[in-house]
Every structure is written in structure tokens, then in C-alpha cells.
OpenMM code with the backbone's topology and positions (N, CA, C; nanometers):
from openmm import Vec3, app, unit

residues = "MET LYS ILE SER ASP GLN ILE ILE THR GLU SER ILE ILE MET MET GLN ALA GLN VAL ILE THR HIS LEU ILE LYS LYS ILE ASP VAL LEU GLU ASN GLU PHE ALA ILE TYR LYS THR ARG LYS ASP SER ASP ASN SER SER MET PRO PRO SER LYS ASP GLU ASN LYS PRO SER ARG THR LYS SER LEU ARG GLU LYS SER ASN ARG LYS ALA GLY GLY GLN PRO GLY HIS GLU GLY LYS THR LEU GLU MET THR ASP ALA SER ASP GLU ILE ILE GLU HIS CYS ALA CYS PHE CYS LEU GLY CYS GLY LYS ASP VAL SER ASP PHE PRO PHE GLU PHE PHE GLY LYS".split()
positions = [
    Vec3(0.0847, -0.1172, 0.0000),
    Vec3(0.0000, 0.0000, 0.0000),
    Vec3(0.0894, 0.1238, 0.0000),
    Vec3(0.0571, 0.2169, -0.0856),
    Vec3(0.1370, 0.3384, -0.0960),
    Vec3(0.1012, 0.4316, 0.0189),
    Vec3(0.1895, 0.5277, 0.0419),
    Vec3(0.1699, 0.6256, 0.1477),
    Vec3(0.0495, 0.7137, 0.1161),
    Vec3(0.0310, 0.7503, -0.0073),
    Vec3(-0.0829, 0.8344, -0.0452),
    Vec3(-0.2146, 0.7599, -0.0243),
    Vec3(-0.2157, 0.6291, -0.0551),
    Vec3(-0.3366, 0.5487, -0.0310),
    Vec3(-0.3648, 0.5387, 0.1187),
    Vec3(-0.2585, 0.5273, 0.1978),
    Vec3(-0.2733, 0.5174, 0.3431),
    Vec3(-0.3279, 0.6481, 0.4000),
    Vec3(-0.2834, 0.7618, 0.3492),
    Vec3(-0.3311, 0.8920, 0.3955),
    Vec3(-0.4782, 0.9088, 0.3595),
    Vec3(-0.5143, 0.8670, 0.2388),
    Vec3(-0.6543, 0.8759, 0.1965),
    Vec3(-0.7422, 0.7864, 0.2840),
    Vec3(-0.6952, 0.6659, 0.3137),
    Vec3(-0.7706, 0.5729, 0.3977),
    Vec3(-0.7884, 0.6292, 0.5384),
    Vec3(-0.6818, 0.6864, 0.5931),
    Vec3(-0.6897, 0.7445, 0.7273),
    Vec3(-0.7844, 0.8643, 0.7298),
    Vec3(-0.7809, 0.9458, 0.6244),
    Vec3(-0.8703, 1.0617, 0.6210),
    Vec3(-1.0162, 1.0165, 0.6079),
    Vec3(-1.0393, 0.9097, 0.5307),
    Vec3(-1.1753, 0.8566, 0.5198),
    Vec3(-1.2225, 0.8038, 0.6555),
    Vec3(-1.1346, 0.7344, 0.7256),
    Vec3(-1.1692, 0.6811, 0.8583),
    Vec3(-1.2002, 0.7946, 0.9557),
    Vec3(-1.1222, 0.9026, 0.9493),
    Vec3(-1.1450, 1.0180, 1.0373),
    Vec3(-1.2787, 1.0835, 1.0057),
    Vec3(-1.3100, 1.0974, 0.8766),
    Vec3(-1.4385, 1.1566, 0.8382),
    Vec3(-1.5548, 1.0668, 0.8845),
    Vec3(-1.5377, 0.9371, 0.8706),
    Vec3(-1.6419, 0.8443, 0.9155),
    Vec3(-1.6607, 0.8518, 1.0668),
    Vec3(-1.5512, 0.8660, 1.1396),
    Vec3(-1.5596, 0.8770, 1.2850),
    Vec3(-1.6349, 1.0035, 1.3250),
    Vec3(-1.6096, 1.1140, 1.2535),
    Vec3(-1.6810, 1.2390, 1.2822),
    Vec3(-1.8309, 1.2237, 1.2528),
    Vec3(-1.8624, 1.1585, 1.1410),
    Vec3(-2.0028, 1.1369, 1.1055),
    Vec3(-2.0699, 1.0481, 1.2098),
    Vec3(-1.9997, 0.9455, 1.2552),
    Vec3(-2.0559, 0.8535, 1.3559),
    Vec3(-2.0841, 0.9270, 1.4864),
    Vec3(-1.9894, 1.0098, 1.5333),
    Vec3(-2.0131, 1.0835, 1.6582),
    Vec3(-2.1290, 1.1825, 1.6413),
    Vec3(-2.1373, 1.2465, 1.5247),
    Vec3(-2.2485, 1.3379, 1.4970),
    Vec3(-2.3818, 1.2615, 1.5000),
    Vec3(-2.3864, 1.1453, 1.4370),
    Vec3(-2.5099, 1.0656, 1.4331),
    Vec3(-2.5484, 1.0136, 1.5714),
    Vec3(-2.4493, 0.9768, 1.6520),
    Vec3(-2.4785, 0.9298, 1.7886),
    Vec3(-2.5420, 1.0415, 1.8700),
    Vec3(-2.4899, 1.1649, 1.8564),
    Vec3(-2.5484, 1.2787, 1.9280),
    Vec3(-2.6911, 1.3047, 1.8800),
    Vec3(-2.7122, 1.2951, 1.7494),
    Vec3(-2.8459, 1.3181, 1.6934),
    Vec3(-2.9441, 1.2111, 1.7418),
    Vec3(-2.8984, 1.0868, 1.7487),
    Vec3(-2.9845, 0.9781, 1.7985),
    Vec3(-3.0245, 1.0037, 1.9430),
    Vec3(-2.9292, 1.0507, 2.0251),
    Vec3(-2.9614, 1.0811, 2.1654),
    Vec3(-3.0686, 1.1893, 2.1750),
    Vec3(-3.0548, 1.2943, 2.0935),
    Vec3(-3.1534, 1.4030, 2.0947),
    Vec3(-3.2911, 1.3504, 2.0531),
    Vec3(-3.2939, 1.2717, 1.9461),
    Vec3(-3.4213, 1.2197, 1.8963),
    Vec3(-3.4851, 1.1216, 1.9945),
    Vec3(-3.4051, 1.0407, 2.0625),
    Vec3(-3.4596, 0.9484, 2.1630),
    Vec3(-3.5205, 1.0249, 2.2796),
    Vec3(-3.4568, 1.1356, 2.3200),
    Vec3(-3.5121, 1.2176, 2.4277),
    Vec3(-3.6438, 1.2820, 2.3858),
    Vec3(-3.6516, 1.3287, 2.2602),
    Vec3(-3.7763, 1.3865, 2.2113),
    Vec3(-3.8857, 1.2793, 2.2005),
    Vec3(-3.8491, 1.1616, 2.1573),
    Vec3(-3.9459, 1.0537, 2.1425),
    Vec3(-3.9990, 1.0079, 2.2778),
    Vec3(-3.9179, 1.0182, 2.3829),
    Vec3(-3.9612, 0.9752, 2.5159),
    Vec3(-4.0809, 1.0567, 2.5640),
    Vec3(-4.0931, 1.1812, 2.5183),
    Vec3(-4.2075, 1.2645, 2.5566),
    Vec3(-4.3357, 1.2030, 2.5043),
    Vec3(-4.3330, 1.1545, 2.3808),
    Vec3(-4.4523, 1.0979, 2.3195),
    Vec3(-4.4771, 0.9537, 2.3613),
    Vec3(-4.3803, 0.8927, 2.4251),
    Vec3(-4.3919, 0.7538, 2.4646),
    Vec3(-4.4800, 0.7364, 2.5884),
    Vec3(-4.4881, 0.8390, 2.6751),
    Vec3(-4.5688, 0.8274, 2.7952),
    Vec3(-4.7155, 0.8199, 2.7573),
    Vec3(-4.7872, 0.7287, 2.8197),
    Vec3(-4.9281, 0.7105, 2.7899),
    Vec3(-5.0075, 0.8264, 2.8475),
    Vec3(-5.1072, 0.8690, 2.7754),
    Vec3(-5.1910, 0.9781, 2.8227),
    Vec3(-5.2958, 0.9232, 2.9182),
    Vec3(-5.3132, 0.9934, 3.0291),
    Vec3(-5.4194, 0.9608, 3.1232),
    Vec3(-5.4739, 1.0924, 3.1789),
    Vec3(-5.5558, 1.0835, 3.2787),
    Vec3(-5.6209, 1.2035, 3.3308),
    Vec3(-5.5226, 1.2969, 3.4017),
    Vec3(-5.4052, 1.2468, 3.4384),
    Vec3(-5.3072, 1.3321, 3.5059),
    Vec3(-5.2302, 1.4211, 3.4087),
    Vec3(-5.2010, 1.3714, 3.2878),
    Vec3(-5.1167, 1.4478, 3.1969),
    Vec3(-5.1881, 1.4912, 3.0698),
    Vec3(-5.3215, 1.4869, 3.0690),
    Vec3(-5.3970, 1.5340, 2.9524),
    Vec3(-5.5351, 1.5783, 2.9984),
    Vec3(-5.6187, 1.6138, 2.9023),
    Vec3(-5.7533, 1.6594, 2.9383),
    Vec3(-5.8543, 1.5456, 2.9367),
    Vec3(-5.8072, 1.4224, 2.9370),
    Vec3(-5.8977, 1.3070, 2.9409),
    Vec3(-5.9645, 1.2986, 3.0782),
    Vec3(-6.0901, 1.2562, 3.0844),
    Vec3(-6.1534, 1.2368, 3.2146),
    Vec3(-6.0994, 1.1106, 3.2816),
    Vec3(-6.1027, 1.1050, 3.4143),
    Vec3(-6.0497, 0.9879, 3.4852),
    Vec3(-6.1187, 0.8574, 3.4465),
    Vec3(-6.2431, 0.8658, 3.3996),
    Vec3(-6.3135, 0.7431, 3.3634),
    Vec3(-6.2530, 0.6756, 3.2409),
    Vec3(-6.1737, 0.7488, 3.1624),
    Vec3(-6.1128, 0.6924, 3.0424),
    Vec3(-5.9717, 0.6395, 3.0673),
    Vec3(-5.9225, 0.6460, 3.1902),
    Vec3(-5.7898, 0.5935, 3.2202),
    Vec3(-5.7867, 0.4435, 3.1946),
    Vec3(-5.6826, 0.3970, 3.1252),
    Vec3(-5.6726, 0.2545, 3.0936),
    Vec3(-5.6198, 0.1745, 3.2115),
    Vec3(-5.5435, 0.2362, 3.2973),
    Vec3(-5.4810, 0.1624, 3.4066),
    Vec3(-5.5515, 0.1867, 3.5393),
    Vec3(-5.6825, 0.2121, 3.5344),
    Vec3(-5.7527, 0.2333, 3.6597),
    Vec3(-5.7630, 0.1015, 3.7352),
    Vec3(-5.7624, 0.1058, 3.8655),
    Vec3(-5.7650, -0.0192, 3.9422),
    Vec3(-5.8951, -0.0950, 3.9181),
    Vec3(-5.8839, -0.2268, 3.9120),
    Vec3(-6.0023, -0.3083, 3.8887),
    Vec3(-6.0881, -0.3117, 4.0148),
    Vec3(-6.2167, -0.3280, 3.9935),
    Vec3(-6.3080, -0.3338, 4.1079),
    Vec3(-6.2872, -0.4630, 4.1838),
    Vec3(-6.2995, -0.4544, 4.3145),
    Vec3(-6.2871, -0.5752, 4.3950),
    Vec3(-6.4177, -0.6527, 4.3858),
    Vec3(-6.4073, -0.7816, 4.3841),
    Vec3(-6.5262, -0.8650, 4.3739),
    Vec3(-6.5786, -0.8925, 4.5134),
    Vec3(-6.7089, -0.9011, 4.5220),
    Vec3(-6.7729, -0.9304, 4.6494),
    Vec3(-6.7508, -1.0762, 4.6845),
    Vec3(-6.7355, -1.1024, 4.8115),
    Vec3(-6.7173, -1.2399, 4.8573),
    Vec3(-6.8507, -1.3091, 4.8832),
    Vec3(-6.9610, -1.2324, 4.8725),
    Vec3(-7.0919, -1.2938, 4.8934),
    Vec3(-7.1260, -1.3860, 4.7780),
    Vec3(-7.1967, -1.4919, 4.8108),
    Vec3(-7.2413, -1.5842, 4.7069),
    Vec3(-7.3731, -1.5356, 4.6494),
    Vec3(-7.3983, -1.5646, 4.5246),
    Vec3(-7.5200, -1.5246, 4.4556),
    Vec3(-7.6375, -1.6032, 4.5134),
    Vec3(-7.7514, -1.5310, 4.5330),
    Vec3(-7.8712, -1.5985, 4.5812),
    Vec3(-7.9838, -1.5765, 4.4811),
    Vec3(-8.0974, -1.6406, 4.5062),
    Vec3(-8.2125, -1.6287, 4.4163),
    Vec3(-8.2959, -1.5052, 4.4453),
    Vec3(-8.2673, -1.4340, 4.5524),
    Vec3(-8.3482, -1.3188, 4.5923),
    Vec3(-8.3097, -1.1946, 4.5133),
    Vec3(-8.4080, -1.1070, 4.4959),
    Vec3(-8.3814, -0.9786, 4.4320),
    Vec3(-8.3148, -0.8851, 4.5326),
    Vec3(-8.2473, -0.7837, 4.4808),
    Vec3(-8.1836, -0.6856, 4.5681),
    Vec3(-8.2899, -0.5991, 4.6334),
    Vec3(-8.2620, -0.5503, 4.7551),
    Vec3(-8.3542, -0.4614, 4.8245),
    Vec3(-8.4291, -0.5335, 4.9353),
    Vec3(-8.5317, -0.4629, 4.9865),
    Vec3(-8.6115, -0.5194, 5.0949),
    Vec3(-8.6901, -0.6411, 5.0496),
    Vec3(-8.6971, -0.7396, 5.1360),
    Vec3(-8.7639, -0.8646, 5.1021),
    Vec3(-8.9078, -0.8627, 5.1524),
    Vec3(-8.9971, -0.9373, 5.0870),
    Vec3(-9.1365, -0.9433, 5.1331),
    Vec3(-9.1434, -0.9944, 5.2764),
    Vec3(-9.2293, -0.9287, 5.3560),
    Vec3(-9.2457, -0.9695, 5.4955),
    Vec3(-9.1500, -0.9001, 5.5901),
    Vec3(-9.0554, -0.8266, 5.5412),
    Vec3(-8.9614, -0.7559, 5.6286),
    Vec3(-9.0238, -0.6234, 5.6698),
    Vec3(-9.0251, -0.5966, 5.8004),
    Vec3(-9.0833, -0.4727, 5.8503),
    Vec3(-8.9830, -0.3588, 5.8312),
    Vec3(-9.0212, -0.2596, 5.7532),
    Vec3(-8.9320, -0.1483, 5.7241),
    Vec3(-8.9242, -0.0485, 5.8380),
    Vec3(-8.8224, 0.0315, 5.8389),
    Vec3(-8.8051, 0.1348, 5.9410),
    Vec3(-8.7855, 0.2674, 5.8696),
    Vec3(-8.8662, 0.3658, 5.9081),
    Vec3(-8.8586, 0.4970, 5.8467),
    Vec3(-8.8380, 0.6007, 5.9553),
    Vec3(-8.7545, 0.6985, 5.9295),
    Vec3(-8.7328, 0.8067, 6.0241),
    Vec3(-8.8512, 0.9025, 6.0133),
    Vec3(-8.9306, 0.9081, 6.1171),
    Vec3(-9.0518, 0.9910, 6.1175),
    Vec3(-9.0165, 1.1349, 6.1529),
    Vec3(-9.0955, 1.2287, 6.0989),
    Vec3(-9.0782, 1.3695, 6.1337),
    Vec3(-9.1402, 1.3944, 6.2708),
    Vec3(-9.0809, 1.4847, 6.3461),
    Vec3(-9.1332, 1.5159, 6.4790),
    Vec3(-9.2259, 1.6369, 6.4705),
    Vec3(-9.3176, 1.6467, 6.5687),
    Vec3(-9.4075, 1.7614, 6.5729),
    Vec3(-9.3373, 1.8833, 6.6317),
    Vec3(-9.2493, 1.8616, 6.7291),
    Vec3(-9.1804, 1.9722, 6.7951),
    Vec3(-9.0339, 1.9707, 6.7506),
    Vec3(-8.9967, 2.0659, 6.6677),
    Vec3(-8.8579, 2.0712, 6.6218),
    Vec3(-8.7733, 2.1504, 6.7212),
    Vec3(-8.6445, 2.1235, 6.7243),
    Vec3(-8.5516, 2.1917, 6.8137),
    Vec3(-8.5219, 2.3335, 6.7656),
    Vec3(-8.5122, 2.3505, 6.6349),
    Vec3(-8.4706, 2.4786, 6.5803),
    Vec3(-8.5373, 2.4988, 6.4443),
    Vec3(-8.5804, 2.6212, 6.4179),
    Vec3(-8.6394, 2.6550, 6.2887),
    Vec3(-8.5508, 2.7606, 6.2242),
    Vec3(-8.5075, 2.7334, 6.1030),
    Vec3(-8.4226, 2.8263, 6.0301),
    Vec3(-8.4988, 2.8703, 5.9065),
    Vec3(-8.5163, 3.0017, 5.8918),
    Vec3(-8.5852, 3.0542, 5.7748),
    Vec3(-8.4839, 3.0807, 5.6644),
    Vec3(-8.5132, 3.0281, 5.5474),
    Vec3(-8.4283, 3.0510, 5.4308),
    Vec3(-8.5054, 3.1356, 5.3316),
    Vec3(-8.4419, 3.2397, 5.2816),
    Vec3(-8.5057, 3.3229, 5.1812),
    Vec3(-8.4068, 3.3476, 5.0674),
    Vec3(-8.4627, 3.3745, 4.9503),
    Vec3(-8.3785, 3.3967, 4.8335),
    Vec3(-8.3067, 3.5309, 4.8446),
    Vec3(-8.1822, 3.5342, 4.8047),
    Vec3(-8.1047, 3.6578, 4.8048),
    Vec3(-8.1103, 3.7266, 4.6694),
    Vec3(-8.1450, 3.6526, 4.5642),
    Vec3(-8.1508, 3.7101, 4.4307),
    Vec3(-8.2655, 3.6441, 4.3541),
    Vec3(-8.3121, 3.7162, 4.2544),
    Vec3(-8.4215, 3.6680, 4.1698),
    Vec3(-8.3669, 3.5644, 4.0725),
    Vec3(-8.4342, 3.4498, 4.0625),
    Vec3(-8.3900, 3.3461, 3.9703),
    Vec3(-8.4099, 3.3866, 3.8246),
    Vec3(-8.5038, 3.4783, 3.7990),
    Vec3(-8.5308, 3.5203, 3.6622),
    Vec3(-8.4329, 3.6240, 3.6112),
    Vec3(-8.4166, 3.7348, 3.6868),
    Vec3(-8.3333, 3.8447, 3.6363),
    Vec3(-8.2008, 3.8587, 3.7105),
    Vec3(-8.1877, 3.7997, 3.8291),
    Vec3(-8.0626, 3.8051, 3.9027),
    Vec3(-8.0483, 3.9251, 3.9945),
    Vec3(-8.1542, 4.0063, 4.0091),
    Vec3(-8.1458, 4.1240, 4.0969),
    Vec3(-8.1481, 4.0819, 4.2430),
    Vec3(-8.0923, 4.1683, 4.3293),
    Vec3(-8.0896, 4.1434, 4.4724),
    Vec3(-8.2299, 4.1632, 4.5298),
    Vec3(-8.2853, 4.0597, 4.5940),
    Vec3(-8.4199, 4.0683, 4.6522),
    Vec3(-8.4176, 4.0428, 4.8029),
    Vec3(-8.2990, 4.0558, 4.8641),
    Vec3(-8.2882, 4.0262, 5.0067),
    Vec3(-8.3618, 4.1288, 5.0938),
    Vec3(-8.3873, 4.2514, 5.0426),
    Vec3(-8.4572, 4.3536, 5.1212),
    Vec3(-8.6094, 4.3429, 5.1094),
    Vec3(-8.6603, 4.2676, 5.0133),
    Vec3(-8.8041, 4.2550, 4.9925),
    Vec3(-8.8629, 4.1509, 5.0875),
    Vec3(-8.9905, 4.1716, 5.1299),
    Vec3(-9.0526, 4.0701, 5.2139),
    Vec3(-9.0807, 3.9442, 5.1308),
    Vec3(-9.0837, 3.8309, 5.1972),
    Vec3(-9.1072, 3.7060, 5.1241),
    Vec3(-9.2229, 3.6308, 5.1866),
    Vec3(-9.2825, 3.5432, 5.1062),
    Vec3(-9.3900, 3.4584, 5.1533),
    Vec3(-9.3400, 3.3164, 5.1570),
    Vec3(-9.3859, 3.2400, 5.2566),
    Vec3(-9.3471, 3.1009, 5.2703),
    Vec3(-9.4466, 3.0145, 5.1945),
    Vec3(-9.3968, 2.9331, 5.1030),
    Vec3(-9.4808, 2.8385, 5.0292),
    Vec3(-9.4352, 2.6981, 5.0676),
    Vec3(-9.5240, 2.6154, 5.1097),
    Vec3(-9.4896, 2.4775, 5.1463),
    Vec3(-9.5558, 2.4406, 5.2757),
    Vec3(-9.5040, 2.3376, 5.3402),
    Vec3(-9.5618, 2.2873, 5.4662),
    Vec3(-9.5240, 2.3741, 5.5828),
] * unit.nanometer
topology = app.Topology()
chain = topology.addChain("A")
for resn in residues:
    res = topology.addResidue(resn, chain)
    for name in ("N", "CA", "C"):
        topology.addAtom(name, app.Element.getBySymbol(name[0]), res)
């Protein structure tokens, strides 16, 4: 191999090494940019509602066994209802502060009670 051929070969190798280092740097930059798009979108990092999250925790299953009865109160079961009392401890009057139609302040006007 002649000296001139050796110099040309070495210069080609040096140019290739420079191109390789340039390409490695470019690959690093592009991989970092791609990592942004790699993260999955969920309700924390986008405007998606939480109900659309793919990794939401699964519901726990009930340990009760299935029966033939319908859900709710069963026939023959005596229900319990919280009854209203005749003598209340405290009466609080609520009145509108603004008109629902026009939005004006009506807190200074007298009001009438409608209801029980």
C-alpha cells in the first residue's frame, strides 16, 4: 500500500468517525424527544376524564355468594322509616337573596313562605 493510499484511507476513517459521533449525538436528541410521546396519556397528563384511564384499578369482587333473591327489601320484612317530629328543636328561615329570573338582589323585599 502506498503512502498516499494510506493517507486517503486514514482521512476517510477520520471523516467516518466524525459522522458517527455526529449521528450518535443526533440519535440521543431524537430518543429524548421521542420519550415525551412515549408516555401514555391519562387524566393526570392530559384533558382526558379519569373514567377513560386505561390503568384504573379493577373493582374488587364481592365475597358474597349469589342468591335467588332480588336486591332490596324482602317481602315480609318490617321497614323502618325516620318519622318527622311535631316539635322541632330549631327553625331556620331561608329566603332567596336574588331573583332566579333576572338576578337582581331581593334580600330587602318581604317574602312569603310556600310549602308545609
